[in-house]
N, C-alpha and C positions, 0 to 999 in steps of 0.2 A: 900144341908149343909147349915149349919149356924154358925156363928162366936163363938167362945171358942172353938171348936173341937166338935161341936153337930151335928147330924144328925138326921133329922127328916124322922116319918114312915109316909108314903100316904095312909096307911089304917086307922090306927088308930089317925096317925095325933098329936102322942107324939113327943116331942123333946130328945133324949136322947144321954147323953155322948159319944163319940164314944168308949170311952173304956169301955163302957158298952153291945156295941153291938156284938154278936159272929160272928166269922168269921168262914165258912166254905171253902171256896177259893179264894186265890191271884193270881192274875195272872199278870203280867207287858207287856205290847204293846207297838211297837216303830214303827212309822210311817216308811213305806220301802222308801219311796220318801224323807222325808225330818224327819232323827234320832231324831229330837227335839219335834216330835210329841209324845210324852210319856205319857201313861196312865196307870192306876192301874186300874184293873176290879176287884171288890171285891163282892162274894157272903156272905150274911149275915143275921142274924134273929134280927128284931124287939123285945129288952128284955122287951118291955109292952105286945105285942098282939103275939109275933111268927112268925109274917107274915114274910117269906122268900122273901129276895129282893137282887138287885144289888146295889152296888155303882161303877160310873167310875167317876176316880178322874183322874184329870192332876197331874204330878209330873216333876220335874225339872222346867226350865226357864220358862214354861206357867203355872206353877200351881197359882192359885189366894191362900189368907192368910186364906180363909175357907179351901178349897182342902187340903195346907199343915197340917192345924190344925188337921184335922180330919185325916190327913194319920200317923201323929207322934201320935196322941191319939191312934189309932186302935191297939187292943191288940192279936198279936195271939196265942190264948191258945190251939189249937189244940194239938193232941197228936204228938211226932215226931218220926220217922222211930224206930221201935222196941218197942215201950211203949203201954200200954193199956189203 
């Protein structure tokens, strides 16, 4: 993660706006022993080189400003139920 809601691909090293990153899956996880351990695991594609990857982001009280910026900027464009 980078400032301004940007994500850097570790394959091509390009920095992209989180809004331009394609989402394939998003799952929220919470710690069994500490519910404040909140993570979002996001399956994504790099908009520059199409490499598939994973973002693991804290959300809630433990998130950094960079993580919060990326989470806010990510746009879920997956089709909903019953759409093609």
